[in-house]
ZATORPA-285208 format. One line per field, with one value per atom (N, C-alpha, C, CB): residue number from 1; atom name; x, z negated, y. Coordinates in steps of 0.05 Angstrom, whole numbers. Glycine has a CB too. Example, Ala and Ser with C-alpha at 12.3 -4.5 7.8 and 13.67 -1.06 7.14 Angstrom:
ZATORPA-285208
n (1,1,1,1,2,2,2,2)
atom (N,CA,C,CB,N,CA,C,CB)
east (264,246,264,226,257,273,258,282)
up (-156,-156,-156,-181,-142,-143,-157,-114)
north (-114,-90,-66,-89,-45,-21,1,-12)
//
This chain:
ZATORPA-285208
n (1,1,1,1,2,2,2,2,3,3,3,3,4,4,4,4,5,5,5,5,6,6,6,6,7,7,7,7,8,8,8,8,9,9,9,9,10,10,10,10,11,11,11,11,12,12,12,12,13,13,13,13,14,14,14,14,15,15,15,15,16,16,16,16,17,17,17,17,18,18,18,18,19,19,19,19,20,20,20,20,21,21,21,21,22,22,22,22,23,23,23,23,24,24,24,24,25,25,25,25,26,26,26,26,27,27,27,27,28,28,28,28,29,29,29,29,30,30,30,30,31,31,31,31,32,32,32,32,33,33,33,33,34,34,34,34,35,35,35,35,36,36,36,36,37,37,37,37,38,38,38,38,39,39,39,39,40,40,40,40,41,41,41,41,42,42,42,42,43,43,43,43,44,44,44,44,45,45,45,45,46,46,46,46,47,47,47,47,48,48,48,48,49,49,49,49,50,50,50,50,51,51,51,51,52,52,52,52,53,53,53,53,54,54,54,54,55,55,55,55,56,56,56,56,57,57,57,57,58,58,58,58,59,59,59,59,60,60,60,60,61,61,61,61,62,62,62,62,63,63,63,63,64,64,64,64,65,65,65,65,66,66,66,66,67,67,67,67,68,68,68,68,69,69,69,69,70,70,70,70,71,71,71,71,72,72,72,72,73,73,73,73,74,74,74,74,75,75,75,75,76,76,76,76,77,77,77,77,78,78,78,78,79,79,79,79,80,80,80,80,81,81,81,81,82,82,82,82,83,83,83,83,84,84,84,84,85,85,85,85,86,86,86,86,87,87,87,87,88,88,88,88,89,89,89,89,90,90,90,90,91,91,91,91,92,92,92,92,93,93,93,93,94,94,94,94,95,95,95,95,96,96,96,96,97,97,97,97,98,98,98,98,99,99,99,99,100,100,100,100,101,101,101,101,102,102,102,102,103,103,103,103,104,104,104,104,105,105,105,105,106,106,106,106,107,107,107,107,108,108,108,108,109,109,109,109,110,110,110,110,111,111,111,111,112,112,112,112,113,113,113,113,114,114,114,114,115,115,115,115,116,116,116,116,117,117,117,117,118,118,118,118,119,119,119,119,120,120,120,120,121,121,121,121,122,122,122,122,123,123,123,123,124,124,124,124,125,125,125,125,126,126,126,126,127,127,127,127,128,128,128,128,129,129,129,129,130,130,130,130,131,131,131,131,132,132,132,132,133,133,133,133,134,134,134,134,135,135,135,135,136,136,136,136,137,137,137,137,138,138,138,138,139,139,139,139,140,140,140,140,141,141,141,141,142,142,142,142,143,143,143,143,144,144,144,144,145,145,145,145,146,146,146,146,147,147,147,147,148,148,148,148,149,149,149,149,150,150,150,150,151,151,151,151,152,152,152,152,153,153,153,153,154,154,154,154,155,155,155,155,156,156,156,156,157,157,157,157,158,158,158,158,159,159,159,159,160,160,160,160,161,161,161,161,162,162,162,162,163,163,163,163,164,164,164,164,165,165,165,165,166,166,166,166,167,167,167,167,168,168,168,168,169,169,169,169,170,170,170,170,171,171,171,171,172,172,172,172,173,173,173,173,174,174,174,174,175,175,175,175,176,176,176,176,177,177,177,177,178,178,178,178,179,179,179,179,180,180,180,180,181,181,181,181,182,182,182,182,183,183,183,183,184,184,184,184,185,185,185,185,186,186,186,186,187,187,187,187,188,188,188,188,189,189,189,189)
atom (N,CA,C,CB,N,CA,C,CB,N,CA,C,CB,N,CA,C,CB,N,CA,C,CB,N,CA,C,CB,N,CA,C,CB,N,CA,C,CB,N,CA,C,CB,N,CA,C,CB,N,CA,C,CB,N,CA,C,CB,N,CA,C,CB,N,CA,C,CB,N,CA,C,CB,N,CA,C,CB,N,CA,C,CB,N,CA,C,CB,N,CA,C,CB,N,CA,C,CB,N,CA,C,CB,N,CA,C,CB,N,CA,C,CB,N,CA,C,CB,N,CA,C,CB,N,CA,C,CB,N,CA,C,CB,N,CA,C,CB,N,CA,C,CB,N,CA,C,CB,N,CA,C,CB,N,CA,C,CB,N,CA,C,CB,N,CA,C,CB,N,CA,C,CB,N,CA,C,CB,N,CA,C,CB,N,CA,C,CB,N,CA,C,CB,N,CA,C,CB,N,CA,C,CB,N,CA,C,CB,N,CA,C,CB,N,CA,C,CB,N,CA,C,CB,N,CA,C,CB,N,CA,C,CB,N,CA,C,CB,N,CA,C,CB,N,CA,C,CB,N,CA,C,CB,N,CA,C,CB,N,CA,C,CB,N,CA,C,CB,N,CA,C,CB,N,CA,C,CB,N,CA,C,CB,N,CA,C,CB,N,CA,C,CB,N,CA,C,CB,N,CA,C,CB,N,CA,C,CB,N,CA,C,CB,N,CA,C,CB,N,CA,C,CB,N,CA,C,CB,N,CA,C,CB,N,CA,C,CB,N,CA,C,CB,N,CA,C,CB,N,CA,C,CB,N,CA,C,CB,N,CA,C,CB,N,CA,C,CB,N,CA,C,CB,N,CA,C,CB,N,CA,C,CB,N,CA,C,CB,N,CA,C,CB,N,CA,C,CB,N,CA,C,CB,N,CA,C,CB,N,CA,C,CB,N,CA,C,CB,N,CA,C,CB,N,CA,C,CB,N,CA,C,CB,N,CA,C,CB,N,CA,C,CB,N,CA,C,CB,N,CA,C,CB,N,CA,C,CB,N,CA,C,CB,N,CA,C,CB,N,CA,C,CB,N,CA,C,CB,N,CA,C,CB,N,CA,C,CB,N,CA,C,CB,N,CA,C,CB,N,CA,C,CB,N,CA,C,CB,N,CA,C,CB,N,CA,C,CB,N,CA,C,CB,N,CA,C,CB,N,CA,C,CB,N,CA,C,CB,N,CA,C,CB,N,CA,C,CB,N,CA,C,CB,N,CA,C,CB,N,CA,C,CB,N,CA,C,CB,N,CA,C,CB,N,CA,C,CB,N,CA,C,CB,N,CA,C,CB,N,CA,C,CB,N,CA,C,CB,N,CA,C,CB,N,CA,C,CB,N,CA,C,CB,N,CA,C,CB,N,CA,C,CB,N,CA,C,CB,N,CA,C,CB,N,CA,C,CB,N,CA,C,CB,N,CA,C,CB,N,CA,C,CB,N,CA,C,CB,N,CA,C,CB,N,CA,C,CB,N,CA,C,CB,N,CA,C,CB,N,CA,C,CB,N,CA,C,CB,N,CA,C,CB,N,CA,C,CB,N,CA,C,CB,N,CA,C,CB,N,CA,C,CB,N,CA,C,CB,N,CA,C,CB,N,CA,C,CB,N,CA,C,CB,N,CA,C,CB,N,CA,C,CB,N,CA,C,CB,N,CA,C,CB,N,CA,C,CB,N,CA,C,CB,N,CA,C,CB,N,CA,C,CB,N,CA,C,CB,N,CA,C,CB,N,CA,C,CB,N,CA,C,CB,N,CA,C,CB,N,CA,C,CB,N,CA,C,CB,N,CA,C,CB,N,CA,C,CB,N,CA,C,CB,N,CA,C,CB,N,CA,C,CB,N,CA,C,CB,N,CA,C,CB,N,CA,C,CB,N,CA,C,CB,N,CA,C,CB,N,CA,C,CB,N,CA,C,CB,N,CA,C,CB,N,CA,C,CB,N,CA,C,CB,N,CA,C,CB,N,CA,C,CB,N,CA,C,CB,N,CA,C,CB,N,CA,C,CB,N,CA,C,CB,N,CA,C,CB,N,CA,C,CB,N,CA,C,CB,N,CA,C,CB,N,CA,C,CB,N,CA,C,CB)
east (-589,-553,-570,-523,-549,-543,-535,-523,-530,-516,-516,-525,-490,-487,-475,-469,-490,-490,-477,-516,-454,-431,-428,-399,-458,-455,-425,-482,-422,-402,-402,-371,-389,-382,-355,-381,-339,-311,-298,-317,-296,-279,-255,-293,-232,-231,-230,-216,-240,-237,-207,-244,-206,-180,-185,-170,-156,-161,-174,-145,-179,-203,-223,-214,-234,-257,-255,-264,-228,-233,-231,-209,-220,-206,-241,-167,-255,-282,-298,-295,-298,-306,-305,-284,-278,-273,-278,-246,-281,-283,-309,-273,-335,-357,-366,-356,-349,-349,-331,-340,-317,-315,-325,-288,-342,-345,-381,-316,-388,-417,-436,-421,-464,-477,-481,-507,-464,-469,-455,-455,-459,-440,-423,-462,-431,-418,-424,-430,-402,-400,-413,-358,-431,-434,-433,-454,-397,-393,-413,-363,-432,-454,-442,-482,-431,-419,-449,-391,-437,-467,-457,-484,-469,-467,-472,-486,-491,-485,-507,-491,-493,-505,-514,-475,-543,-554,-545,-584,-527,-510,-489,-511,-482,-451,-453,-429,-437,-429,-421,-405,-434,-418,-401,-429,-387,-369,-339,-372,-334,-309,-311,-302,-326,-337,-316,-385,-304,-296,-322,-269,-315,-340,-350,-345,-371,-372,-371,-395,-369,-355,-323,-354,-320,-285,-279,-269,-296,-300,-307,-310,-325,-334,-311,-365,-300,-278,-255,-261,-254,-226,-240,-209,-263,-276,-272,-299,-283,-267,-240,-276,-225,-199,-190,-179,-201,-190,-193,-201,-227,-235,-231,-260,-219,-219,-198,-215,-225,-209,-222,-173,-233,-241,-276,-232,-277,-297,-319,-282,-316,-325,-338,-309,-328,-331,-332,-305,-363,-372,-371,-398,-378,-383,-409,-359,-427,-456,-458,-481,-462,-474,-503,-468,-522,-545,-551,-556,-539,-545,-558,-527,-524,-528,-550,-511,-575,-595,-621,-596,-616,-635,-634,-645,-654,-653,-634,-682,-628,-605,-615,-587,-611,-596,-594,-601,-586,-594,-597,-567,-619,-627,-630,-656,-621,-612,-638,-596,-661,-692,-698,-717,-699,-704,-685,-704,-650,-644,-641,-616,-659,-661,-689,-654,-708,-729,-730,-743,-713,-706,-693,-682,-670,-650,-674,-616,-695,-708,-729,-711,-738,-754,-732,-776,-713,-699,-690,-677,-677,-669,-681,-654,-708,-724,-711,-754,-690,-677,-660,-667,-644,-625,-641,-609,-626,-632,-612,-635,-613,-596,-600,-597,-572,-567,-551,-556,-552,-527,-517,-531,-488,-464,-465,-445,-450,-458,-438,-485,-421,-403,-422,-380,-424,-425,-431,-396,-423,-418,-447,-389,-447,-474,-498,-472,-494,-518,-529,-515,-512,-523,-537,-495,-530,-541,-577,-513,-578,-598,-621,-595,-634,-652,-658,-655,-636,-627,-639,-579,-649,-650,-670,-647,-674,-706,-726,-699,-741,-756,-748,-754,-731,-701,-727,-685,-747,-767,-770,-805,-774,-778,-754,-788,-730,-707,-698,-691,-713,-704,-719,-714,-739,-767,-760,-796,-745,-748,-721,-755,-689,-667,-650,-659,-634,-606,-590,-580,-579,-554,-532,-557,-512,-486,-457,-478,-457,-457,-422,-487,-405,-381,-373,-367,-359,-348,-333,-339,-335,-318,-317,-318,-284,-273,-293,-237,-295,-318,-342,-321,-351,-388,-397,-397,-411,-416,-444,-422,-450,-467,-484,-457,-508,-534,-552,-546,-565,-595,-615,-611,-621,-649,-676,-647,-699,-720,-722,-750,-732,-733,-718,-738,-698,-670,-655,-652,-650,-638,-610,-651,-595,-571,-551,-570,-531,-504,-482,-494,-472,-444,-424,-441,-394,-377,-353,-380,-339,-312,-295,-301,-297,-281,-256,-293,-225,-206,-210,-187,-201,-205,-172,-225,-167,-151,-156,-149,-152,-154,-143,-155,-162,-153,-182,-137,-175,-193,-192,-191,-211,-216,-202,-247,-218,-209,-179,-211,-160,-138,-123,-133,-130,-121,-129,-133,-138,-144,-125,-168,-122,-107,-76,-116,-71,-40,-37,-35,-50,-56,-53,-94,-61,-66,-40,-95,-21,-1,34,-9,18,38,54,59,38,51,43,35,56,50,25,73,11,-16,-3,-46,15,19,17,38,3,-7,-30,10,-50,-70,-87,-69,-82,-102,-88,-119,-107,-97,-82,-116,-66,-45,-50,-37,-72,-87,-96,-108,-109,-129,-112,-153,-95,-65,-58,-39,-50,-42,-52,-40,-76,-102,-103,-127,-101,-110,-84,-131,-64,-36,-37,-23,-37,-47,-65,-61,-87,-97,-95,-118,-85,-91,-114,-99,-125,-150,-137,-172,-159,-156,-144,-151,-124,-104,-117,-89)
up (-658,-658,-645,-709,-626,-610,-630,-585,-642,-658,-650,-685,-642,-639,-665,-614,-671,-692,-684,-701,-697,-691,-726,-684,-723,-746,-752,-745,-772,-778,-805,-766,-810,-831,-848,-825,-817,-830,-849,-843,-838,-863,-856,-881,-853,-853,-834,-864,-833,-814,-799,-828,-766,-758,-739,-746,-718,-697,-681,-686,-671,-644,-648,-637,-673,-684,-683,-708,-684,-689,-658,-711,-641,-613,-597,-600,-604,-596,-599,-603,-629,-641,-621,-664,-629,-615,-582,-622,-571,-544,-535,-535,-545,-552,-550,-583,-577,-579,-560,-609,-546,-527,-500,-524,-492,-460,-472,-445,-484,-486,-488,-514,-488,-489,-527,-466,-540,-568,-579,-579,-599,-620,-634,-648,-644,-670,-659,-703,-681,-676,-713,-664,-722,-746,-748,-757,-760,-775,-795,-792,-790,-812,-825,-797,-851,-856,-868,-878,-867,-871,-899,-839,-916,-940,-935,-961,-919,-916,-891,-947,-869,-841,-846,-810,-831,-837,-818,-834,-795,-783,-783,-768,-810,-825,-849,-828,-854,-886,-907,-887,-919,-946,-954,-968,-963,-980,-965,-985,-945,-936,-931,-906,-941,-939,-971,-944,-965,-989,-995,-985,-1026,-1030,-1016,-1059,-1019,-999,-1010,-981,-1038,-1046,-1034,-1079,-1029,-1026,-998,-1036,-973,-952,-943,-946,-957,-947,-955,-966,-982,-985,-961,-1024,-954,-934,-910,-924,-893,-880,-880,-886,-904,-904,-907,-922,-916,-919,-891,-929,-867,-838,-830,-819,-830,-817,-833,-810,-855,-862,-845,-889,-857,-831,-803,-818,-792,-773,-773,-761,-751,-747,-731,-728,-709,-693,-698,-679,-720,-728,-761,-715,-776,-798,-802,-801,-833,-846,-858,-870,-851,-867,-880,-848,-903,-934,-931,-975,-911,-913,-919,-893,-902,-916,-943,-917,-962,-981,-1000,-986,-985,-1003,-994,-1008,-971,-970,-971,-952,-975,-977,-960,-967,-980,-966,-958,-981,-937,-916,-908,-898,-886,-872,-837,-879,-838,-805,-792,-800,-771,-755,-756,-718,-744,-735,-767,-728,-794,-814,-819,-831,-813,-819,-795,-837,-771,-753,-757,-733,-770,-777,-795,-779,-817,-852,-841,-881,-815,-812,-793,-790,-774,-766,-778,-756,-799,-822,-841,-844,-842,-860,-851,-869,-819,-804,-781,-804,-781,-753,-735,-752,-733,-718,-703,-730,-715,-699,-676,-715,-652,-640,-643,-614,-648,-647,-628,-668,-615,-603,-618,-584,-607,-624,-606,-642,-611,-605,-607,-618,-589,-585,-567,-576,-573,-560,-546,-580,-516,-495,-512,-478,-529,-548,-560,-572,-575,-589,-577,-603,-551,-537,-527,-515,-518,-503,-533,-483,-559,-580,-590,-603,-571,-592,-586,-603,-571,-582,-606,-569,-617,-644,-672,-644,-660,-676,-686,-663,-717,-728,-701,-755,-695,-682,-652,-701,-644,-619,-597,-590,-598,-574,-582,-576,-605,-609,-605,-638,-615,-608,-583,-617,-564,-540,-524,-527,-530,-527,-540,-552,-559,-577,-576,-610,-565,-566,-553,-588,-542,-517,-536,-501,-520,-526,-517,-505,-528,-519,-516,-551,-496,-493,-481,-466,-499,-491,-478,-511,-463,-454,-465,-441,-485,-490,-479,-511,-474,-454,-459,-465,-429,-439,-438,-454,-443,-448,-431,-481,-413,-385,-398,-356,-382,-396,-373,-405,-392,-376,-387,-368,-374,-379,-389,-344,-410,-422,-412,-450,-410,-395,-419,-386,-402,-426,-434,-446,-436,-449,-433,-450,-449,-440,-449,-454,-435,-435,-415,-429,-432,-420,-422,-441,-407,-405,-402,-374,-426,-429,-425,-452,-405,-408,-422,-388,-453,-471,-468,-503,-480,-480,-505,-479,-507,-517,-530,-503,-548,-564,-572,-585,-569,-578,-602,-564,-626,-655,-666,-679,-682,-694,-725,-689,-740,-772,-786,-774,-773,-778,-788,-747,-757,-756,-781,-728,-776,-797,-820,-796,-838,-861,-864,-860,-845,-840,-841,-805,-830,-837,-863,-822,-882,-904,-920,-903,-917,-937,-927,-927,-909,-899,-912,-864,-920,-925,-903,-942,-878,-852,-850,-822,-839,-831,-818,-808,-832,-817,-807,-837,-806,-801,-767,-814,-768,-742,-730,-727,-743,-731,-755,-718,-779,-790,-802,-812,-796,-806,-831,-807,-834,-848,-875,-844,-886,-908,-921,-901,-899,-912,-920,-889,-902,-906,-936,-892,-935,-970,-992,-979,-986,-999,-1000,-983,-973,-985,-987,-969,-995,-1006,-1037,-1003,-1045,-1065,-1090,-1052,-1077,-1092,-1090,-1091,-1063,-1064,-1044,-1094,-1026,-1023,-1004,-1011,-993,-982,-983,-971,-1006,-1014,-1017,-1037)
north (547,548,507,558,506,478,468,475,441,431,398,439,388,360,349,354,328,307,284,299,281,265,238,295,216,200,176,184,178,155,156,156,124,115,128,91,134,153,142,181,106,95,82,75,96,121,143,122,172,190,192,214,188,183,206,153,214,231,224,240,198,195,206,169,208,216,242,207,259,288,294,306,282,292,283,268,263,273,295,260,292,321,345,329,352,375,373,383,355,355,358,334,354,348,386,328,388,421,434,431,426,447,440,453,425,415,406,381,411,405,434,384,424,445,444,444,457,450,478,418,495,517,494,538,478,461,439,465,420,390,390,374,372,359,335,364,329,299,296,295,279,262,238,249,242,220,199,228,175,166,148,145,149,127,99,132,90,61,55,41,54,53,15,65,17,-7,-33,-3,-28,-47,-52,-48,-40,-51,-59,-29,-74,-84,-64,-103,-59,-41,-49,-37,-83,-89,-78,-121,-64,-61,-23,-83,-19,13,26,14,46,61,77,81,93,93,121,89,130,145,176,137,175,201,207,200,196,196,199,166,178,186,207,176,216,248,272,259,265,290,278,294,252,253,267,218,265,273,308,261,319,350,359,364,337,348,358,326,325,330,351,316,368,381,412,370,421,442,461,439,476,503,506,493,486,490,498,469,514,539,522,570,501,484,456,483,448,419,419,400,416,429,397,453,393,361,365,349,344,343,319,346,320,295,295,310,301,304,278,317,256,230,217,223,233,226,234,227,256,260,248,286,226,207,182,209,172,135,119,122,103,75,59,59,43,47,70,36,89,113,103,139,116,112,138,97,137,171,177,176,169,175,193,137,187,197,221,178,213,248,260,257,261,272,284,258,278,289,304,277,299,317,340,299,336,359,386,346,373,381,398,366,384,404,417,386,413,431,461,417,461,469,473,461,491,486,501,494,524,542,533,558,504,489,478,467,464,440,415,447,400,374,357,358,350,333,303,346,276,258,253,233,244,243,216,259,197,173,160,172,145,132,107,123,97,78,52,77,45,22,29,23,47,54,59,75,69,70,43,88,27,5,-10,-15,-9,-19,0,-16,16,25,27,47,-1,-11,-26,-20,-25,-44,-19,-51,-1,28,29,53,39,53,67,83,59,80,90,103,73,79,104,31,86,102,137,86,138,172,183,183,171,183,188,172,173,169,202,134,200,219,254,201,250,279,294,274,279,289,275,292,298,287,270,316,267,239,255,206,254,269,238,298,223,192,200,172,189,184,157,189,153,134,115,140,86,73,47,74,45,16,-8,3,-17,-37,-43,-38,-16,-7,14,6,0,11,29,-16,54,73,69,106,49,53,64,32,73,98,77,118,83,79,93,87,83,97,118,78,146,168,182,163,176,183,204,157,224,251,246,280,249,244,262,217,264,281,259,312,255,233,258,206,252,268,251,281,246,238,252,236,240,254,235,258,244,234,215,254,181,169,158,156,155,142,114,155,87,70,54,64,81,69,59,95,48,37,46,9,53,42,16,35,5,-27,-30,-45,-28,-29,-10,-23,13,32,18,62,9,-7,-26,-19,-40,-69,-55,-88,-39,-23,-16,6,-7,11,-27,36,-31,-66,-71,-96,-78,-89,-69,-90,-49,-23,-10,-31,-12,-2,34,-22,38,73,76,87,98,109,131,117,153,170,179,169,204,208,195,204,172,166,171,140,191,210,234,196,257,278,277,293,291,297,292,321,315,320,295,337,281,259,233,248,229,214,212,233,238,239,233,258,242,231,202,240,182,156,148,136,149,150,140,183,174,184,166,203,163,144,112,151,113,82,70,76,86,79,53,105,34,16,-8,22,-11,-30,-54,-24)
//
């Protein structure tokens, strides 16, 4: 099975993430998209991250019942911080019957040379790249890329967290089950 891996902190998961995942599932050469919840991204500060298990739970609530978009906690079993190359090597060993691609925004694709062992990533994996406003897609040597024009919403988890802190509504920005959970437990306040 061909699987697209969409890595992220999902802090919190929002409809923008889900629109991209659904678009890739429907328009790229993959049978499923796995949302890989990263407990600790080496390029982000962990001080603003909600507890990893709470974030994982919110992503599961947001995707409940979806047959094309699944949730993966694979990085919870690996050393922190999470490096994409380590996760892919582990997945390849654990699921040799699957073929994995990496789903990435054009902003992150530009930063790929900062990633651990990025040269190996470029040689061994396909990248499904979606355009982010203000970030041109520049092909890197040896990269296998599939550019998708995904519908993008200008939604950011940072703005959502700020809205929560300020007591503003996040309705329609976050899937309803996840929004209810955030409000019930006072996450991000």
